[in-house]
KEKE-3310 file (N, C-alpha, C; in steps of 0.2 Angstrom, whole numbers, plus 5000, padded with zeros to 4 digits):
npx = (4686:4691:4699:4707:4715:4731:4739:4741:4734:4723:4713:4699:4683:4666:4659:4667:4682:4699:4709:4726:4733:4747:4746:4734:4717:4707:4690:4682:4668:4665:4662:4660:4668:4679:4683:4687:4698:4708:4725:4732:4730:4740:4748:4753:4741:4730:4716:4703:4691:4675:4668:4655:4646:4636:4626:4626:4636:4652:4655:4666:4667:4675:4685:4691:4696:4696:4686:4677:4672:4666:4655:4648:4645:4637:4626:4619:4617:4609:4599:4583:4579:4590:4603:4618:4619:4613:4620:4632:4628:4626:4639:4645:4640:4642:4655:4663:4664:4656:4643:4642:4640:4628:4619:4619:4614:4602:4600:4591:4589:4602:4607:4597:4602:4609:4608:4594:4590:4577:4567:4560:4569:4580:4577:4576:4588:4595:4588:4590:4605:4609:4614:4626:4635:4644:4655:4660:4663:4675:4685:4676:4674:4678:4668:4656:4648:4642:4635:4626:4618:4613:4605:4596:4590:4595:4604:4614:4607:4614:4622:4614:4606:4617:4621:4610:4609:4619:4617:4605:4612:4615:4624:4627:4621:4630:4642:4640:4639:4651:4660:4654:4658:4671:4672:4667:4677:4687:4681:4675:4664:4654:4651:4641:4627:4630:4644:4649:4643:4651:4663:4661:4659:4671:4679:4674:4677:4690)
npy = (5223:5206:5200:5189:5174:5168:5155:5143:5127:5123:5116:5105:5105:5098:5109:5119:5127:5130:5143:5145:5161:5169:5164:5167:5160:5158:5155:5148:5147:5135:5128:5111:5108:5116:5113:5100:5103:5107:5107:5095:5095:5107:5109:5123:5135:5144:5155:5162:5174:5180:5192:5193:5205:5207:5214:5205:5196:5190:5183:5172:5167:5155:5152:5142:5149:5164:5165:5156:5163:5175:5169:5165:5178:5182:5174:5175:5190:5192:5183:5179:5172:5164:5162:5163:5149:5141:5146:5141:5127:5125:5127:5118:5107:5110:5115:5131:5132:5122:5126:5138:5132:5124:5134:5140:5132:5131:5120:5114:5103:5100:5111:5109:5098:5102:5101:5108:5116:5117:5114:5127:5137:5134:5137:5150:5153:5150:5159:5172:5174:5170:5180:5182:5172:5170:5178:5173:5160:5153:5138:5134:5144:5143:5137:5142:5151:5143:5135:5144:5147:5135:5133:5143:5139:5143:5139:5133:5121:5108:5108:5108:5096:5086:5088:5083:5070:5064:5066:5058:5046:5044:5053:5067:5084:5093:5087:5082:5093:5099:5090:5091:5104:5102:5094:5103:5112:5106:5101:5113:5126:5124:5110:5095:5087:5074:5073:5079:5072:5060:5064:5069:5057:5051:5060:5058:5046:5046)
npz = (4915:4911:4897:4894:4900:4906:4912:4924:4923:4936:4941:4932:4929:4928:4922:4922:4924:4933:4933:4937:4939:4942:4956:4960:4958:4945:4941:4928:4917:4905:4888:4884:4873:4875:4887:4885:4877:4885:4893:4904:4922:4930:4919:4908:4901:4890:4890:4881:4887:4894:4903:4915:4924:4939:4951:4962:4958:4950:4934:4926:4908:4899:4884:4871:4859:4851:4841:4846:4857:4851:4845:4856:4861:4851:4850:4862:4861:4850:4848:4854:4870:4872:4883:4893:4898:4888:4876:4878:4879:4865:4860:4865:4858:4844:4835:4831:4816:4812:4817:4810:4797:4800:4802:4789:4781:4784:4794:4806:4813:4816:4824:4835:4841:4852:4870:4878:4868:4859:4844:4841:4847:4839:4827:4828:4831:4818:4809:4815:4815:4801:4793:4799:4798:4787:4790:4802:4801:4802:4799:4790:4780:4766:4759:4764:4757:4746:4754:4760:4748:4745:4756:4755:4744:4731:4725:4710:4699:4696:4706:4718:4715:4716:4729:4735:4730:4736:4749:4751:4751:4763:4769:4779:4775:4777:4775:4763:4754:4757:4750:4737:4734:4733:4722:4713:4712:4707:4695:4688:4685:4676:4676:4676:4685:4687:4685:4696:4706:4705:4707:4719:4726:4725:4732:4746:4748:4751)
capx = (4684:4696:4697:4711:4719:4736:4741:4742:4727:4723:4707:4694:4677:4661:4656:4671:4690:4702:4716:4730:4737:4751:4745:4727:4714:4702:4685:4679:4663:4666:4659:4663:4674:4684:4686:4691:4705:4713:4730:4732:4732:4748:4751:4751:4735:4727:4708:4699:4688:4671:4666:4649:4646:4630:4627:4628:4641:4655:4657:4670:4667:4681:4684:4698:4697:4692:4680:4670:4669:4662:4649:4645:4642:4633:4621:4616:4615:4605:4594:4579:4578:4596:4607:4624:4619:4610:4625:4638:4626:4627:4645:4648:4638:4645:4661:4660:4663:4649:4637:4640:4637:4621:4615:4620:4611:4596:4599:4588:4590:4609:4607:4592:4605:4611:4604:4590:4588:4572:4565:4559:4575:4585:4574:4577:4596:4596:4585:4593:4611:4610:4618:4632:4639:4650:4661:4663:4664:4681:4687:4671:4675:4679:4662:4650:4644:4639:4630:4620:4615:4609:4600:4591:4587:4597:4611:4614:4604:4618:4625:4609:4606:4623:4621:4604:4610:4625:4613:4601:4616:4616:4629:4625:4620:4635:4647:4639:4639:4660:4661:4652:4662:4678:4671:4665:4683:4690:4678:4673:4658:4650:4650:4634:4627:4633:4651:4650:4641:4655:4669:4660:4660:4678:4682:4671:4682:4697)
capy = (5218:5201:5196:5183:5170:5164:5153:5135:5123:5121:5111:5104:5102:5096:5114:5125:5125:5135:5144:5149:5166:5172:5162:5169:5155:5160:5150:5150:5142:5133:5123:5105:5107:5120:5109:5094:5105:5110:5101:5091:5099:5108:5112:5130:5136:5151:5155:5169:5176:5185:5193:5195:5207:5208:5217:5200:5192:5192:5178:5172:5162:5154:5150:5140:5154:5171:5164:5153:5169:5178:5166:5165:5184:5183:5170:5180:5197:5193:5177:5178:5166:5162:5166:5160:5142:5139:5147:5136:5120:5125:5127:5111:5102:5111:5120:5138:5130:5118:5130:5141:5128:5123:5140:5143:5126:5130:5113:5116:5097:5100:5115:5108:5093:5104:5099:5114:5119:5115:5117:5134:5141:5132:5141:5158:5154:5150:5164:5178:5174:5168:5185:5183:5165:5170:5182:5169:5154:5149:5133:5133:5150:5143:5134:5144:5153:5138:5132:5148:5146:5129:5134:5148:5137:5146:5135:5130:5115:5103:5108:5106:5089:5082:5087:5079:5063:5061:5066:5052:5040:5044:5059:5074:5089:5097:5084:5082:5099:5099:5084:5094:5111:5101:5092:5108:5116:5102:5100:5118:5129:5121:5103:5094:5084:5067:5073:5081:5066:5055:5067:5071:5052:5050:5064:5055:5039:5047)
capz = (4910:4909:4892:4893:4906:4903:4918:4925:4925:4943:4941:4928:4933:4923:4918:4923:4926:4938:4930:4941:4937:4948:4963:4959:4955:4941:4939:4921:4915:4898:4885:4885:4868:4877:4893:4883:4874:4891:4895:4910:4927:4931:4913:4905:4897:4888:4889:4879:4892:4894:4909:4917:4930:4942:4958:4967:4957:4944:4932:4919:4903:4895:4877:4867:4853:4850:4837:4850:4861:4847:4843:4863:4862:4846:4852:4867:4860:4844:4849:4860:4873:4873:4888:4893:4897:4881:4873:4881:4876:4858:4858:4868:4853:4839:4834:4827:4809:4812:4819:4804:4792:4801:4800:4782:4777:4789:4796:4812:4818:4819:4830:4839:4845:4858:4875:4880:4863:4855:4837:4840:4848:4834:4821:4829:4829:4811:4806:4817:4813:4795:4791:4803:4798:4783:4794:4808:4798:4804:4795:4784:4776:4759:4757:4767:4752:4743:4759:4760:4742:4746:4762:4753:4738:4725:4722:4704:4700:4696:4712:4722:4714:4718:4737:4737:4729:4741:4756:4750:4751:4770:4771:4781:4770:4777:4772:4756:4752:4756:4744:4730:4734:4731:4716:4709:4711:4702:4687:4686:4687:4671:4679:4677:4692:4686:4686:4702:4710:4704:4710:4726:4730:4726:4738:4751:4749:4753)
cpx = (4691:4695:4702:4714:4724:4739:4742:4736:4728:4717:4702:4689:4672:4659:4661:4678:4692:4709:4720:4734:4741:4749:4736:4723:4707:4697:4682:4675:4665:4662:4663:4669:4679:4687:4690:4698:4710:4717:4729:4733:4739:4751:4748:4745:4733:4719:4707:4693:4681:4669:4660:4649:4639:4631:4629:4633:4645:4657:4661:4668:4673:4680:4692:4700:4693:4686:4675:4667:4664:4656:4645:4642:4636:4625:4616:4613:4610:4599:4589:4578:4585:4602:4613:4623:4617:4617:4630:4636:4627:4634:4649:4645:4641:4651:4658:4660:4656:4643:4636:4637:4630:4617:4614:4615:4604:4595:4597:4589:4597:4609:4603:4596:4607:4606:4601:4589:4583:4570:4564:4565:4580:4583:4575:4585:4597:4594:4588:4600:4613:4615:4625:4637:4644:4656:4664:4662:4671:4684:4683:4671:4674:4673:4656:4646:4639:4634:4624:4616:4610:4604:4594:4588:4589:4602:4610:4611:4608:4621:4620:4607:4610:4622:4615:4605:4615:4621:4608:4605:4618:4621:4625:4625:4627:4642:4647:4640:4647:4662:4660:4656:4668:4676:4670:4672:4688:4688:4676:4667:4652:4649:4643:4634:4630:4640:4652:4647:4648:4663:4668:4662:4667:4681:4680:4675:4688:4699)
cpy = (5212:5198:5191:5181:5167:5161:5145:5132:5120:5116:5111:5101:5100:5102:5120:5121:5131:5136:5149:5154:5170:5171:5165:5163:5158:5155:5153:5145:5141:5129:5117:5105:5110:5116:5104:5096:5107:5104:5099:5097:5100:5111:5120:5130:5143:5150:5162:5169:5181:5187:5196:5198:5209:5211:5211:5195:5193:5185:5177:5167:5161:5151:5147:5145:5160:5170:5161:5159:5173:5176:5166:5172:5185:5179:5173:5186:5196:5187:5177:5173:5161:5166:5162:5152:5139:5140:5142:5128:5120:5124:5121:5106:5104:5117:5125:5136:5126:5121:5135:5138:5125:5129:5142:5138:5127:5123:5114:5109:5097:5104:5113:5101:5095:5104:5107:5118:5116:5117:5124:5139:5139:5136:5148:5158:5155:5156:5170:5178:5171:5173:5185:5178:5166:5173:5178:5161:5149:5145:5133:5139:5149:5140:5136:5147:5149:5135:5137:5147:5140:5129:5138:5145:5140:5144:5133:5123:5110:5102:5104:5098:5085:5081:5084:5071:5060:5061:5060:5046:5040:5049:5064:5078:5093:5094:5083:5088:5101:5095:5088:5100:5108:5098:5098:5113:5112:5102:5107:5120:5126:5114:5101:5089:5078:5067:5076:5076:5061:5057:5068:5063:5050:5054:5061:5049:5040:5046)
cpz = (4910:4902:4890:4899:4902:4911:4917:4927:4932:4944:4935:4930:4927:4919:4918:4925:4930:4935:4935:4938:4942:4956:4964:4956:4951:4939:4932:4919:4907:4895:4886:4880:4872:4883:4891:4879:4879:4891:4901:4916:4929:4925:4912:4900:4896:4887:4886:4884:4890:4901:4911:4923:4933:4948:4963:4965:4950:4942:4926:4915:4899:4889:4875:4862:4854:4846:4842:4855:4858:4846:4851:4863:4858:4847:4857:4865:4854:4843:4855:4863:4874:4877:4888:4893:4891:4876:4873:4878:4870:4856:4861:4862:4846:4839:4830:4820:4809:4813:4812:4798:4793:4800:4793:4778:4780:4791:4804:4816:4820:4825:4835:4844:4852:4864:4878:4874:4858:4848:4836:4842:4841:4828:4821:4828:4822:4808:4808:4815:4806:4792:4793:4800:4793:4786:4800:4807:4800:4798:4789:4779:4768:4756:4760:4762:4748:4747:4759:4754:4742:4751:4760:4746:4731:4723:4714:4703:4699:4703:4717:4722:4716:4725:4738:4735:4734:4749:4756:4751:4759:4773:4772:4775:4770:4774:4765:4753:4752:4750:4737:4729:4730:4724:4711:4707:4706:4695:4684:4686:4682:4671:4679:4683:4692:4688:4693:4707:4710:4708:4718:4730:4731:4731:4745:4753:4751:4761)
residu = (MET:ILE:GLY:LYS:LEU:LYS:GLY:ILE:VAL:ASP:GLU:ILE:GLY:GLU:ASP:HIS:CYS:VAL:ILE:ASP:VAL:GLY:GLY:VAL:GLY:TYR:VAL:ALA:TYR:CYS:SER:SER:ARG:THR:LEU:SER:SER:LEU:PRO:ASP:VAL:GLY:SER:ALA:ALA:THR:LEU:PHE:THR:GLU:THR:TYR:MET:ARG:GLN:ASP:MET:ILE:ARG:LEU:TYR:GLY:PHE:GLN:SER:ALA:LEU:GLU:ARG:GLU:TRP:PHE:ARG:LEU:LEU:GLN:ASN:ASN:VAL:GLN:GLY:VAL:GLY:ALA:LYS:VAL:ALA:LEU:SER:VAL:LEU:SER:THR:LEU:SER:PRO:SER:GLU:LEU:ALA:ASN:ALA:ILE:ALA:LEU:LYS:ASP:LEU:ALA:MET:VAL:ALA:ARG:ALA:PRO:GLY:VAL:GLY:ARG:LYS:VAL:ALA:GLU:ARG:ILE:VAL:THR:GLU:LEU:LYS:GLY:LYS:ALA:PRO:ALA:LEU:ALA:GLY:GLU:ALA:ALA:ALA:THR:ILE:GLY:LEU:LYS:GLN:ASP:LEU:GLY:GLU:GLY:ILE:ALA:ALA:MET:PRO:VAL:ALA:ASP:ALA:VAL:SER:ALA:LEU:ALA:ASN:LEU:GLY:TYR:SER:ARG:ASP:VAL:ALA:ALA:ASN:ALA:VAL:ALA:ALA:ALA:LEU:LYS:ALA:ALA:GLY:GLU:GLU:ALA:ASP:ALA:GLY:THR:LEU:ILE:ARG:LEU:GLY:LEU:LYS:GLU:LEU:ALA:ARG)
# end
């Protein structure tokens, strides 16, 4: 198993890159996010990798972080109909934290933005991985609990009303939830919807 590559970027293609490690070029298939994060050809780079072995081939998949690699594994091992190609498509469209947020909020439309992911597959992703999102939320860890409550319809009424009001103004539910979470932190758990909306708008105006 090859778990990580550390070498020089030799080539960056549409769906893969080549990393030169001690004179050996390793081809790694990556999400577009990972490819765009790579430095220029000739520069040093590190990729976390997943090795797939079959009778007729060995294929490496590369990731900019261990968290992205974990989502790649999770999508394939837990969701029917999701293979490597679809998993990379999802991770090309959504960062790990964005994916965790979308699952927590049950935002099927956000997940279905990924090419090759229809509504049925998006629904399976959200349903099968809802219990996994908190542990793999990354940057979204601080607000993932609130978003899960919103997704399950069990959030406190002032919070739900404030998020709904901001969403009606054109903000995504994710952005609205982040703003309300910040407002809640500033105003306290007893704040009413009006206060959360006002502070949320102030947060969004920054």
